[in-house]
C-alpha positions in Angstrom: -10.9 -24.4 -9.7 -9.2 -21.4 -8.2 -11.3 -18.3 -7.4 -9.9 -14.8 -7.8 -11.0 -11.4 -6.9 -10.5 -8.6 -9.4 -9.7 -5.0 -8.4 -9.3 -2.2 -10.8 -6.5 0.4 -10.0 -7.5 3.7 -11.4 -5.2 6.8 -11.5 -6.5 10.2 -10.5 -7.6 11.9 -13.7 -6.8 15.6 -13.1 -6.4 16.5 -16.8 -5.9 14.3 -19.9 -2.3 15.3 -20.1 -1.7 14.2 -16.5 -3.7 11.0 -16.6 -2.1 8.0 -14.9 -2.2 4.5 -16.5 -4.7 2.1 -15.2 -4.4 -1.7 -14.6 -6.6 -4.5 -13.5 -5.2 -7.1 -11.0 -6.5 -10.6 -10.3 -5.7 -12.0 -6.9 -6.8 -14.8 -4.6 -9.7 -13.9 -2.3 -7.4 -14.4 0.8 -5.0 -11.8 -0.4 -7.9 -9.4 -1.2 -9.2 -9.9 2.3 -5.7 -9.0 3.7 -5.6 -5.9 1.4 -9.0 -4.8 2.5 -8.1 -5.2 6.2 -4.8 -3.3 5.8 -6.5 -0.5 3.9 -9.2 -0.2 6.6 -6.6 -0.3 9.4 -4.2 2.2 7.9 -6.8 4.5 6.4 -5.4 4.6 2.9 -6.5 3.5 -0.6 -5.9 0.2 -2.3 -4.2 2.1 -5.1 -1.7 3.6 -2.7 -1.0 0.2 -1.1 -0.5 -1.6 -4.5 1.6 1.3 -5.9 3.7 1.3 -2.8 4.2 -2.5 -2.9 5.2 -2.4 -6.5 7.6 0.5 -6.0 9.2 -1.2 -3.0 9.5 -4.5 -4.9 11.2 -2.7 -7.9 13.5 -0.6 -5.6 11.8 2.6 -6.6 10.8 4.0 -3.2 10.6 7.6 -4.5 7.5 6.5 -6.4 5.7 5.5 -3.2 2.6 7.6 -2.4 3.2 10.0 0.5 0.6 8.3 2.7 2.4 5.0 2.4 5.8 6.6 3.2 4.2 8.2 6.2 2.7 4.9 7.3 6.1 3.2 7.0 7.8 5.9 9.0 5.1 5.6 11.7 5.6 1.8 11.8 9.4 2.2 12.1 9.0 4.9 14.9 6.6 2.6 16.9 9.1 -0.3 16.6 12.0 2.0 17.8 9.9 3.2 20.7 8.9 -0.3 21.7 12.6 -1.4 21.5 13.6 1.6 23.7 11.0 0.6 26.3 12.3 -3.0 26.4 15.9 -1.8 26.8 15.2 0.7 29.6 13.2 -1.8 31.6 
């Protein structure tokens, strides 16, 4: 029998008029472990990671949380800097 972890993604409730929808996601424990490790490494929330992944998958990058966009830019910058070092050596 397969085992799954359940996470609840809750929107920030600033006012009732601005409430974001909420979903529950079931995922294999191994994927949950990867998510937990990534969140800890990057310093962001599970919600931001999941929203970013869905936005990317659906081709809706403008919906990505700012923290995820910044993390992606930092990752790209580090890759470019590493490539430049290799080319200059």
